[in-house]
Phi, psi and omega in degrees: 000124182277124182275133173232161184289161178300320180294321177297320178298317179297316179297318179298314182296321178297315178298312183295324177297320177295319179292322177296319176301317183297314183293323179287319183292343179299336173257317182302323190292336179244012187292328178283351179265002183303312178300323178294323179294326175301315179290320183299316182266354181061046185229199184252159177303321181296328176289316179296322180293346174294338175294330175277317181297319179298322179297317182284324178294317177301320176295316182301317181292316187288325183295341182289335184234350186292331178297318180292325176296320177290332173296327183275315189252355179103149183285316189301305185293331179290320178295317179297318178298315183297314181292327178290317178298315178305313183290322179296318178297320178298319178296320180291327176296319177302324183274342186286153181242344185254135182298320181294326176293319179298317178299318179295319179292328176295324176297316179295318178302327182294334177299316175296321177300316181299318178300315182292329180287327188260308192296319176303322178296324178291326176294323176294320178296325179298331193233005183223159173284171181300317181293320176297323180296317180298317178296314181295321178296324176297321177292318178302321183291353173300329175299323178285336178285314184290322185303308181295338179279322188263313190299313180298322178292314177301315180297323178298314180290323176297318179297314183290327181274326184235275179187160178300334180298328182290346172299321181286329175295318177300316178299317181298313181297316179297319181295317179297325178295316179291328177298318179294319179297319177299318179299324184282322192244344191283126174275167173264120182260347179270089185275351179231069182293154176297140176283331175200160177289149178286170175297139179308326178297323179297319178295319178298322178295317178299311181298321180295317179297329179287309188285348178270357178284122180301322180294317178299315180301313182297313179302316184290318179297316180298313180296314182297313185289321177296317178291317182299323179296319178291322179290334172297320176298313180300321183292332186250343192298319183295322178290321182290309185285316185277306186283317185272317186260358172073025178282136178296148184303316182291329177286322178300319182299335178292340177305324184282348169293317176297320179297318179294318179296320178298317179294322178298315179298314178300320179294320178294320177297316179299317180296319180295316179296320179296321180296331178273010181061031176294139179302136176305328178299321181287329175294316177298321178307312180294323179294318181297316180290327177295315181290328176294317177299319180301314180293322177296322177295314178300316180296326180295341179294344175301334183276353185256119180284332184288127178296320181301314180289327175301316180302313180297315184292315179298320179295319177297318178299318177300321181299317177296318180296318181289324175301319181296323179304320181290331178281330186271319191299299183299313181298320181294320181291319178294319179294323178297316179291323180291326181297326180234066189306312183288339180236040184296326180297316180291320181296314178295323180299313179294318179302312181289325177302312180296320182294313181291327175296316178297318178299319180297313180297318183296315182292333179274311187292332181293338175260348183266341180296145179280052180229170173293160178303319182296312181288329176297319178301314182295317182295311185290309182294321179297319180295316182294318181288331174298319177294317179301311182295318180295316180297317179301312184289333181278328188238303188292326180300328177294325178296321179294318180298323180291335181274342185254000000 
C-alpha cells in the first residue's frame, strides 16, 4: 500500500468526486431534453436513447482493460488523458449536427468515463485499507448523488435559455477545468508499474478464473440488475412523465432531486453500517430488499386508476430503488476487488463492464418494447429485480449464514 499524505488524500477525493459528478452529469444534464431531441431530429425515442446506450457500451468495453493499462503506464497520466478525452468529445458533440455522429462521439466520450470510473478506485486501493476504501468510495459517490439533483435542473434551464446542445458545452468547459486541476495536484500511487504487458493467454486465464467464481458472479449479477432497473427508469421517465403524464419539463427535472436525496440517504446508511464494522454481505442484503420493495411499489400502481396517484406511487418506488443502489454498489465493488486482490483491476473491470452493459441494454430496451412507456418500465425493472433477488437468496445468503 502506497502511503500518501492526509492533504493529498483530501485533494484526491475532492478531484475524484468532481470527476464522478462530471461523468454522471454527462447523461443527467440532458435527460429532460430527450423528448425535445426526438422532435429536433425527427426520430424515435429508441434512437435518441442510443445516445445513452452508446455511452454505457463504450464505458463497458473500456473498463475491462483500462485498469491494466494504468498498471503499466501509471494512474496519474491515464486519469488526465481520460478527463481530457471526455471533455474534447463533449465539445465536439456541441458542434455536431448529425445524430449518428453524436452517438459515435458519445461512445468516444465513454472511454474517458471508463477511465474515471475505474482508475480512481485503483488509486484508493493503492493507498488505503479496505475499510478506508469503503468510506472513500462512499464519499466519491457524493458526485453521483449531487449530479442527479443538480444536472437535470441545470440542463433544463440551459435548454430553455439556449438549447440542449449547450449542455455539452457546459460539460466540456467543466471537464477541461478538472483536467487542469488533476494535472496540478494528482500524485502517482502506482509505484511498481508493470514493465510489460503479460501474454494475452495469461489475461484470458485471469479473466476465466474471475468469471467462474460463484461469489463474483453473484455479486456482479446483483449489482448489474439493481443498477439496470434504475437505468430502465431513467431511460423511460422523461417520455413517461413529460409526454404521457403531462408534467412540465422543469417540474420533471425536480424528480431527480428526490433521486439524489434517496441516494444520499442510502449512502449515509451504508457509511453508518460500515463504521459499525457490519459485514458487506449484510449491507448488500439491505440493498437487495430495498430495491425489491421499490419495484413492488411501482408494480402496485397498476391497481390505481388515477394518473396523479400513479405518479406519486411510481416516484416512491423509484426512491426505494435509488436508495438500494447506494447500499449495493460500494460493498459489491470492494468485495470483488478483495476477492481477487492480485487481479483487482481485472475483476473490477469485468464487474463494471457487466453493469454498464446492463445499463445500456435497459435504457434502450425499455423504449424499444412494443408496450406503453408505463408498462415497459414495469416489465423491465420487475424482471431485473426478480433476477437480483433470486441470485441473492441462492448464493449470497449462504455467505451470510457461514459468517454467523
